[in-house]
N, C-alpha and C positions, 0 to 999 in steps of 0.2 A: 504494500500500500504506500509506503514511504517513497519508493522508487517512482511510482506513478505520479505522485504529487511533485517530486523534484523535476521530473521531465516536463510536467505541465507548467511549473513555475519557470523553468528554463525557456520554454517556448514563449511564455508571456513576457519575460524580462529581456531576453535577447542579450544576455551578458556573457562575454567570452570566458570569464573565469568559471562561472556556473556551468557553462557548456562543457568545459574541459572536465570539471568535476563530475557532471552527469555522464559523460562518455566513459569516465573511469568506473563509475558505478555499473553502467550497462555491460562493461567487459570484465568486471571483477569476478574472479572464479568463485568466491564464496557466495555470491548472489546468483550464480548461474543456475538455471533450472535443470541442468544435466544431472543424471543420477551418478552416485559414487560407485566405482568398480573396485572391489577388494580382491586382489589376486593372491591366494594363499597356496597356489600350486607351484610346481617346479617349472611350469611352462611360462616362458616370457612372452607376454602379449605384445603384439606390434601396436603402434600408435593407432592404426586404422581399426584393429580389433577392439582396442580400448574405447575408441570413439563410438564404435557401433554399440558396444555393450553399455556405454554410458547413456544411451537413449532409453534404457530401462527395459524391464521384462514385459511391460504391457505395450511396447512399441510394435506396430505391425508393419512389416515391409509390404509395399504395394505389389500386387501381382503383375507379372510381366505379360500375361496373356489373359484373355477373357475365356472363361470355361464354356465355350459355345456348345459343345456336345452335351454337357450336363444341363445347360439352360434349355436346349431344344428337347431333350428327353423329359425334363420336368414339365415343360409347357405341353408336350404331347400327352403326357399322363393326365394333366389337368384338363386338357381339351376333350379327352374321352369322356369326362364326367359331365360335360356341358352338352347342350343340344348341338346338332351338326353345324348349323350356321355360325353360332357363337364360337364353337371350337375352331372352325376354319378362320374366322376373323382374328381370334387370339393368336393362332399360329402364324398367320400372315403378318400381323403387327409385330410380333416378336422377331420374325425373320427380317423384316425391314430394319428394325432397330439394330439387330446384330450385324447386318451388312454395313451400316454406317458407323458402328462402334469402333473405337480405338482403345487399346489398353491404356491404363492410367500412366502418367509420367512417374518414373521411379522416384521414391522419396529418400533413397540413399545413393551415395556416389558409387562409381564403378569400383573404386578401391575398397569401399565398404562391402560391396557384393563379394569381392574376392575374399575379404576377411570373414564374411559370413560362411562362405564355402569352406574355408580353412578350419573354422571353429566347428562346423558340423562334422567334418572328416576326422577331427582329432578325438580319438576314442580314449585318450589318456586323461581327459579332463571332464568335469561336470560343471555346468553353469546353472546357478539357481539363485532365487531371491534370498536375501538375508532374513533371519528370523525377525529382526527389529530394524526399523529404519527403512529407507527406500533405496537400498543398495543392491548391487548385483555381485555375487561371489563366484569366483573361479577356483575350483578345488580339484586336486588329483582324484581320479576315479577310485583308485585303490583305498585311499584314505577315507573317501566318502562311504564306500562299502563297509569298511571297518567300523566307522561311527554308527552306521545304520544297524549293523549286526550287533554292536554293543547295546544299542537302544532296545532292539528286539529281544535280546537275551535277558533283559531285566524281567525276572519272573514276577516281581511285585506289580509291574505295570501291564505286561502282556502275558497272555496264556495261549499256548498253541492248541488249536482245535483238532479233534480227531478226524474230522472230515469237513469239506467245504459246504457251508450252509446256504450258499447263494441260490441254488435251484429251489430249495424248500421255501425260502423267503419270497422268491419271485412268484411261486405258485400261490402262496398265501396272499400276496398283494393283488394278483389277478382275480382272486375270488371276491375281493372287496371292491 
């Protein structure tokens, strides 16, 4: 909130000292909205990988292609439930839209795409959100598995079941 007021004041006053101060605030790392990346693995992140991860765990990379086949299949499935005329009109409309459609512009750089591919291929690390705060943690996979096993081996917290109760629960839920 303070930052918004400072920028508004700067625009109103037009003073060079205040402008240089506000530009410092706008570029100050501590006020940056990027997420913190905590690397506790043996893998050294490149700057591009760190920049990508600092976008946060909820950041969605835009798709490079429109899933036309899935859209057409879904439309045809819906069209069969309509009367013939409405179904044909729906399919024609969707086909026209898909012909004119273009994939969205990428919301990450080419270097970040390469970084994303490298991170996906690296089977030695696990990337997960921190328990507290809004940080992203990079951890060695073997260490992560050890910690998970240690948690699950705690007999006071977890109890191993003799069989998988999923199907019984699903059947019970379907009855209700």
